[in-house]
C-alpha positions as CSV (number, residue, x, y, z in Angstrom):
1,M,50.5,97.2,73.0
2,K,52.4,100.3,72.2
3,F,52.2,103.1,74.7
4,V,52.5,106.9,74.3
5,Q,53.1,109.5,77.0
6,I,52.2,113.1,76.2
7,I,54.0,115.8,78.2
8,D,52.4,119.2,78.1
9,F,54.8,122.0,79.3
10,E,55.7,125.6,79.0
11,T,59.3,127.0,78.8
12,E,61.2,130.0,77.6
13,R,64.3,127.8,77.5
14,L,63.5,125.3,74.8
15,E,67.0,125.0,73.4
16,E,68.4,124.1,76.8
17,M,65.7,121.5,77.2
18,R,66.4,120.0,73.8
19,Q,70.1,119.8,74.6
20,L,69.4,117.9,77.9
21,V,67.1,115.5,76.0
22,A,69.7,115.0,73.2
23,E,72.4,114.2,75.8
24,A,70.2,111.7,77.6
25,G,69.4,110.1,74.2
26,Q,73.1,109.6,73.5
27,R,73.7,108.0,76.9
28,S,70.8,105.6,76.5
29,A,71.4,104.7,72.8
30,G,71.1,101.0,72.3
31,R,69.5,100.4,75.7
32,A,66.5,98.1,75.5
33,G,63.1,99.3,76.7
34,G,63.7,103.0,76.1
35,P,61.6,105.3,73.9
36,T,61.2,104.2,70.3
37,H,59.9,107.4,68.8
38,S,59.4,111.0,69.9
39,M,57.8,114.1,68.5
40,L,57.9,117.7,69.9
41,L,55.0,119.9,69.0
42,K,54.8,123.7,69.4
43,D,51.4,125.3,70.2
44,R,50.9,128.0,67.4
45,D,48.3,129.8,69.6
46,K,50.1,130.0,72.9
47,P,53.8,131.0,72.9
48,D,56.2,128.9,74.9
49,R,53.7,125.9,75.1
50,Y,54.9,122.5,73.9
51,L,53.7,118.9,73.7
52,A,56.3,116.1,73.8
53,V,54.9,112.8,72.5
54,I,57.1,109.9,73.5
55,E,56.4,106.3,72.2
56,F,57.4,103.0,73.9
57,E,56.8,99.4,72.8
58,S,54.7,98.9,76.0
59,Y,53.5,100.5,79.1
60,E,55.8,98.3,81.1
61,D,58.8,99.6,79.1
62,A,57.7,103.1,79.8
63,M,57.4,102.5,83.6
64,R,60.8,100.8,83.7
65,N,62.2,103.9,81.9
66,S,60.5,106.2,84.4
67,D,62.0,104.3,87.3
68,D,65.5,104.6,85.9
69,P,67.5,107.0,88.1
70,E,69.0,108.7,85.0
71,T,65.4,109.5,83.8
72,S,64.6,111.0,87.3
73,R,67.7,113.2,87.2
74,M,66.8,114.4,83.7
75,A,63.2,115.1,84.7
76,E,64.4,117.3,87.7
77,R,66.6,119.3,85.3
78,L,63.7,119.7,82.8
79,D,61.4,120.8,85.7
80,A,63.9,123.6,86.5
81,L,63.7,124.8,82.9
82,S,59.9,124.7,82.8
83,T,57.5,127.5,83.7
84,G,54.6,126.0,85.7
85,D,53.8,122.4,86.1
86,R,54.2,119.7,83.4
87,V,51.1,117.7,82.7
88,F,51.5,114.0,81.8
89,T,48.9,112.0,79.8
90,N,49.4,108.3,79.4
91,C,47.8,106.6,76.4
92,D,47.6,103.1,75.0
93,V,47.9,103.2,71.2
94,V,44.6,101.7,69.8
95,D,45.3,102.5,66.2
96,A,48.2,104.0,64.2
97,R,48.8,104.1,60.5
98,D,50.9,105.9,57.9
99,L,48.7,108.0,55.6
100,A,51.2,108.9,52.9
């Protein structure tokens, strides 16, 4: 079953965060078990609030990715660029479809 993690965070340093994530993506390109899709959403009503939606093939893949030391290092760096705490929501994908 596909799995999605939603990360709710605030930052005034979004471009620095995006650069870190892009670098991590380049390092892990072609590695099995990593994220398969991601989306970054900006809250129109609350400046500096974002939601990152990260999809994996399975919960198990997501947990292996979470346990990777490189992922932990990136998370620490992202924490330093965030204002306040990040909130994680873990979801099993029950239904997904393209509407167009």
